C-alpha angles and dihedrals in degrees: 000000000000125000090249095049095052099061089045092052093046088048091050092048091050090047091053091051094048093045093046093045091049092047089052091055091044095053094040091055092046093051100037101036092087089063090060091047097046089062090067107021139021097215139046095043093181098046111127095014097130099074093051091048093049088048104038099041096066091037093057090044088057090047096056098034095053090043090058091048094049090046089055092049095046092051086071092058129080090252115124115253092251097049091043088059091054093045088048089053091049090051089048092051094048091049093047088050095056088050100046102036098086088048089051090049091052092045094051093044091052092048095044094048102036095113093053092056117097085193122018107245121221119257089250093052091048091048090053092047091053092045092050097046102037105013130231097290131086094301094049131029092350097050112146092016095144093053091046088050088052094044096052099030093055095039095051094041092059094032096057096028094052095040098050097037095049093040087057092046097048110070116244121246120235088218110088094215094050090046091052089049091048091054092043095051090048090048091048090053091044093053092042097051092043091053092051093051101043101041095096088062088050090052092049091047092053093049093048097044098035126075114297118242092246116035111239095022120091108216102163110053114151137018101253094037092053092048091050094046092048091047091049098044102032107021136248097292091059087072088063097048110142094020097132097055090042093056091044088058105033098038097063092023090057092050089050094052094049094048095046090047092053097042096045092044091049091049091049093049092052098043104028 
């Protein structure tokens, strides 16, 4: 392979991963968004779908692209293939968390303060306001970063590790429909198990980034401190609050993303 061909092939491979990952996020949002809407209204299933598409499509592209890069790097280490897949998922989740956390802070801030706005500010204007008043660090645009790292890191570690290890262990079917159902079932389990394990981080993130119980007093500061406090004051089950709707969304949603990623990636490799 010539030196000019190698960068082109690497760029093509990266493009495949980004396009396939973005497609996975786009399809997942289009299919699962009605579940979010049905909780609050019985009509207009696709009302308000544009902001999630604009946020989730690049986020999923980052998720899958970084997973593939970490997987490639970890193939050079002495780790077993199965462990390397989980480690690549962890790396992907941590990277995704660093990228998305400021957007999460802005989103939660807009949602929590929507009744106090005379005119709803744009996400960019709210980000500037937070950066000016609280800075870019753990009190400002990166508030709750440790819990976001835990949420995404743990989820992706189990999600990718479980899916690809189990998929390799369960024999494929020559029948296309059965093969689709085999992959969907494994993806559904991957999304469900990941959601069950990482939800305490999700609860901690919501408490840290959301409005504090008493204005002017910061009760929830760090990830582990928040988990311990919620457990002590509200009981163990409080760390799993919201688990059922999360599984309803991320179980099938997780399966959809993996299948779309694999099929789009395969199509791009064959045709581009």
